[in-house]
Every structure is written in C-alpha cells, then in structure tokens.
N, C-alpha and C positions, 0 to 999 in steps of 0.2 A: 471872410474866413471864420469858420466855426471856432468857438473858444475851446482851449485845451481842457479835457475833462479833469476835474480835481476830485481826489478821493475824499470820503467823509472824514477819514483820519487827518488828512492834510488840512482840511477846513477847520477842524476842531483845534489843531495845533496853532494854525495861523491866527485864529481869533480868540485863543485862550479860553475855549468853552469848557465848562464843567460837565460832568455827567449828572443829569437831572433825574433823580429817582422819585420825584414828586408824584403824589396821587392825582394831581391836576391843579392848574394846567400842566401838562406833561411835556416831555421832550418831543420836539419835532425833528424829522430827518434833516440833517445838515444840508443835503442837496435840495430839499424843498425850500429851505430858508434862503439858500443861495439863488434859486430860481426867482423867488419872490423879490429878492433884492435887485436882481438884474432887470426885472420888469416893473420896478416900483415907479419910475418916473415916466415911462413911455410904454404903456401896455398895448401890444399888438399894433404898433405904429399909429395909435390914436393921438399921441402927444399928451396923453393924460394918464394919471395913475388909475388903477382899477377902482380905487376908492372914490375917484371923482366922476366916474361914469354914471350916467342915468341908469337906474335899475330897470327902466322900461325901454332902454335903447337896445338896438340889435346886438351890440358887442357884449353887454352883460348878459342878455338873454342866452347867448351862446355859452357863456361861462357856467350859468346855473344848469343849463341843459346838459352840458358835458359832465358836470358833477353828478347829476341825477343818473345819466346813462352809465357812468362808470360804477356807481354804487349798485345799480341794478345788475350789471354784468358780474361784478366781483362777488356779490352775495347771492346771485342767481335768484333774484326776486321775481316771483310769478307776475304775470300780466294783470291779475286781478287785485294787485296791491299798488297803492299810490305811494310815492316817495315825496315827502314834504320837508321843506327847510323852514324851521320856525325859530322863534326867539324865546327867551325865558329860561333856558337851561332845563335840567332835569326837574328842578323845583316847579317850573312853569307847567311841566307835564303832570306833576302831581295833581294840579287842579284841572288841566285840560282833559285828562283821561275820564274822570267822572262826569265832567261837564258835557263831554261828547258821547259817552257810551252808557250812561246810567239808564237812559230811557224815560225815567220819570223821577221827580224829586222824592227822596226818601227810599229809593230802590235799594235792595239788598245786594251787596258786593262782598266778595271774599278777598282778603289780603293775606298772603303768605308772608309772615314776619320772620325774617332771618337775620336782621341787623338794623343798624341805624337808619338806612335810607328807606327800607320798606316800612319801618315804623313811622318815619316822617311822612311818607306817601299816604299811609292809612290815616294819619291824623288830619291831613289836608282833605282827604275824601270825606271825612266825617262831617264836613260843612255842608255836603250835598247829599250824602247817602247814609244808609244804615250799614256800617262796616262790621263785618264779621272777621275777626282776626284768627288766622290759622297758624299756630306755631309749629312750623314744619319739623318733621324728623330729619335726621341727617340724610342727604342724598347719597346714593350708592357711588362707589369709587369708579365704576366703569364709565368711560367716555361715550359708551353706546347709548342711544336714545331708545333702545328696544328692550330695556330691562322690565320684564313683566312684573317682578316683585315690586319695583318702584311704582309702576303704574297702578297696581292694585292697592298699594298703600295709600296713594293719593286719592284714588277713586272714592274711598270710604270717608275721606276727610272733607271733601269739598261739596258745596251746596248745589243741588240740581236747579234751584230757582234763582241763582245769582245772576246779575246782569253781566258780570265778567269776573274773572279771577286775575289777581294782580300779583306779580312776583318781581323781585330784584335779582337778576341773573347772577350778578357778582357784587358783593358788598365790599366796597373799598375800605371802609373803616375796620370791619371785622375780619377781613381776609377770607371770606366764605364765597364759594362759587358752586352753582348747580352743575352737576355733571350731565344731567339730562333733565328736560322739562317735565313737570307733572302732567298727567293726562286728565283733562277736565271733563265734567259730565257732558253728555251730548248737547250741542247747541250753545254751550257756555264758552265764549271766547277767552283765550289766555292773553294777557297783556304783560309784556316783559320790559323792565328797565334794563337795557344793555349798555348803559353809559360807559362802563369801564371794560367791557369785553367784546363789543361789536367789532367786527373785522379781524378778530383774533382766531376765529374758527367758523366753519360753515354753520348756517342756520337752516333748519328744516321748517319752512314757513307753513307747512301743512299743520303744524302743531300750535300756531299762533294766530291771533287776530290782529295784534298790533305789537310792534317793538319800537323802542325809541332810544336815542343815545345823545347825550350832550357831547359835542365834538371834541372837547378838550382833553380826552384821554388817548384814544386811538385814531381819531378821524381828522383832527385839525386843531385850530385855535379856538379859544373860548368865544362865545357869541352866537353860535348857531346850534340848533338841535335837529338831528335827523329823525323824522317820524316815518315809519313804514306801516301803513294801515290798510287792511282789507277793504275793498270798495263798499261792500254791503254794510259795513259798520258805520258808514257815513250817512246812511239814509234813515231818518226818523228816530234816531237814538239821542240826539243832543237835547239837553235841557233848554227850556225856552229862554232862559237868561244867560246862556253861554255867550260870552263876548265874541264879537266877530274875529278879533285878532287871535283868539284861541280856538276858533272853529276849524276842524279838519275839513269840513265841507267847503267853507269859504276859502280856506287856504288852497285846497285842491283845485277848486273852480278857477282860481286866479293864478295857478301855476307858481305858488309860493311868492307871488308878487302883489298880494293884497295891499300891504303897506311896504315902506322901504325896508328891504331885508338887510341883514348884516353882510354887505357885499364883499368886504375883504375876507371875512371868515369863510364864506362860501367858496370864494376863489382859492384860498389856501387849502380848504378841504378837498377841492378838486385836484390840486397838486398832490396832496397826500394819496388820493385814490390812484393817481397815475403812478406814484412811487410803489404802492402796494402791488399794482398790476405788473410793473417792471421788475419787482423783487420776487415774483413767483406766485402772486395771488394769495388768497385767504388760506389755502391749504399749506402754503409755505409759512405763513404767519403762525398757523397752528403748530407746525413742527418746531419752529423756533421758540414759541412760548413754552412748549413742553420741555425743550432742552434747557432754556434759561431757568425756569422755575425748579426743575429737577436738580440743577447745579447747586442752587442755594439750599433747597430742602435737604438734599443729601449731606451737604456740609453741616447744616444745623443738627441733623439726626446723628451724625458721627462726631460731634464736638464734645463728647463725654459730659454733656449737661451744661457746658459753658453757655451755649446758645440753646434756646428751646422755642418751639412754636406751640402756642396755646390752642390752635385750631385742630380739630380731629382730622386725621389723614384722609378720611373719606370725602371731605368737602373743602379741602384747601384750595385757595385761589391760585391760578397761574399768573394772574395779573398783579396781585398785591400780596407780597410775602410779609406777613406779620410775625415778628419774633421778639423775644425778650432775652435778657442776659441774667443768669442766675445770681450775678453780683449785685443786682438791684438798680434802682433808678439813677443813682449817682454815676454808676459805671456806664449805664446806657447813655447818659448825657455826655460823658467823656467820649464814648464811641462815636456819637454823632458829630461832636466838635472836631475830633481828630480826622474823621472821614472827610468832613467839609474842607479841612486844610489841604487834603489831597485831591480836592476837586470832585468828591463824591457827595453830592448835596441832597438835602430834603429827605433824609432818612429817619427823621423823627416820626413816631406814630401819631395818630390823630389825637388832638388835645383832650378828647373825651375819655380815652383809654390809655394814653401814654405808650410806652414801649418804643419799638422801632418798626419801620415798614419800608420795604423796597418795592416800588412799583415798576413792573417790568412790561411796560406797554410796547407796542410794535416797534417804535423808533429806538428803544433801548436795545443795543446790539449784544450779541454773544460776547464780544470783546469787552463791552462795558460791564457785563455781568461777571465775567472772569476777573476783571479788575477789582470789583467789589469783593468777590470771593477771596482773592489774594489778600486784600486788606483785612478781611475777617480772620483769615488764618494768622496773619501777622499780629493782629491785635490780641488774639487768644494766646499766642506764643509769648508775647511780651507781658501780658497781665497774669496769666495763669500757668505759664511754662508748658503749654499744651502744643504739641507739634501735630497739626491736623493734616491729614492726607489731602 
C-alpha cells in the first residue's frame, strides 16, 4: 500500500521545523527530506543506504545519470554542454576556472567585480593569470537579456584578448543580482558563478561558456558543485599543472566518477531536481522568486524608513534580500533574536557587513515569506508604533 501523502506544512509541524532563511546551506524541501529519510536504510531494495553503495556500481550510476538528465531537462542545457558533478564548492571553482580555461600561464582574464565572491574569485585567479578587474556599472532593471544599452555598455569595458570573462550572477553577501548577462567580445567565453540563483530562472546558454553552482542554495545539500561547461572549452585550454581532480576534461571523460564523488549529496540533488520538475519547473520557480522578493521589498519600501535596503533597485537580488533597520545595530540584533524565537532563523547579515538578510531560495515558500513579512510588520508596530500595510 502506498504511503498517505503528507503536506509540507504537516511535516514541518510534526518535526517542529523552523523556517531557515540562511544564505547557505539553505532550506531543503520538506518532502525531499522525507523521501531521503524513507530511503535511508534500504535504497531501491539494495539493502544498503545510498551512502554505502559503490560509486562505480550500477545502482549509483543510475542515480548520477538521473540527476544529470533532470538538470539538463530543467535548464534546457544544449547537447554541446557537459554537466559535471564536482567537489570543492564555489571556492574550488575559483581555482578550477583559470586552471582549465586560461590557456597558458599568465594569460589575461577579465573579472567583473560586483561584491565579495567575485572579488574572492579574482584573488584566487591571480595565482595563475593576469587578472583585469572590471568594476561593473549597475545592471539594468529589466529581466530581459536583450537590453541593447546594457550590451553596448559592457562591450566597451571588456578585453578582446581575455581568455575569458568571469562574473558572479548573484552576490549573496551584497544582495546584488544581474538582470541580464554582459555581452562579451567575439570569441571570449563568459563564465558565471550561479551558486545562489541557478534553477531560479531560465538560462540562455548561448551567452555562456561555463556556469557553475555550489548545490547548497537551490540545488541540494552542501558537498557537490554542478558545473555546466561547453565542450570546446575542455580542449587544449587547461594549464599543464591543473590537478586531475579539478580537470573538466578528466571529470567529463570519467562521467564525474574519476574519484569517489559525494554520493549522498548527488542523490539528494537529484531528489530536489524531481521536486522542481513536479512543482512546475524553472519557469514556476522564477514566478515564485519574483513574488517572494517583491513581497519583502515592497514592505521595506513602504515602512516609512523603519526598514531600508542599501542596494540600488536596478540590481536587487531576488534570492538574498539585504536590509537594515534605521534604529541601528542593537535593534537589528533584537530583530534577529525575536525572529528566531518565532522560528524564523538565520536572518543575520554576513559578518563582514552586518545588517539583516533573508535568503529566499526555491525551497522557501510563499507562506514562509508571508510569515516573515507578518513578523516584520508586528516588530515595526511594537517598536515604532508604525502600522504597515
């Protein structure tokens, strides 16, 4: 007999789960966690946990193949791109990108610096390349990737002789997100760190040579990084001292099984991909992300200055809502503490900049976001006697 379906709300109530607004590792769908729990001791009648299976055995090969297939389908990844499952997180890719794509030691590469993570990536690349930092102007507000003004603006800023151009599509610390990608000079591939917004909106792969994402935001648990790379970029561009474990060519040739992969993380990532598919796909995730972020940004904008967002409206992130309280740091600390007591956790901003931050990744629901908005209204009313709509 099939188990009776249990709603996400009922699961959360039963297990006294909080709403996790962390920038990562982030909230996972309750139904995914339930499925992983049900299969923990006996995966597909093997009598073993998925964590105990040989990564070279038939059963796990089907797991990683299914995860790859779903990723390709959901993101509409073209046939001339390979999907790799690697380790080392986003920081590992900070090294892997220049090691695989520079072409020669000391090659010139362009890094678009928009925040903490693009700055960190540029610093890592300096070990292998001549890094030219481009401090980007604010992206345009339109979600369209056809903005001619935006493209012409970038055209004049980027080097025609760069081995590649690197960007961070969404800066989790700074709350900045590109609305459309820059247009690079002919023949110069665009590399994008999409760790915190992959699977939240469609990707036009004709504009990219490589995208990657640490799974622990929208894709799954920490431990695996999804790399989607155009096949021609894996031929003859790697530096001679690129470690095999970071090599795209080696990883691709071995179907992401060159060494023992993070089997459990890949398995759960596959479950999340199933959840995205069954929830309406990437287009639906995009609709929900707009609705959730608009809910909080509108409340902040209409709070009579009690809350404020330090990020320009043209480039505010849908994933990471960075905001402050006009009452200062002590009041922000009180806000986070009182929210946590009500089960709204991890709302503190990054330690480097302080403030507050609500990360609205795919698994954070509309209901979760409305609960936070209700708390924000109540807090403002109690502290400043402001009755927010």
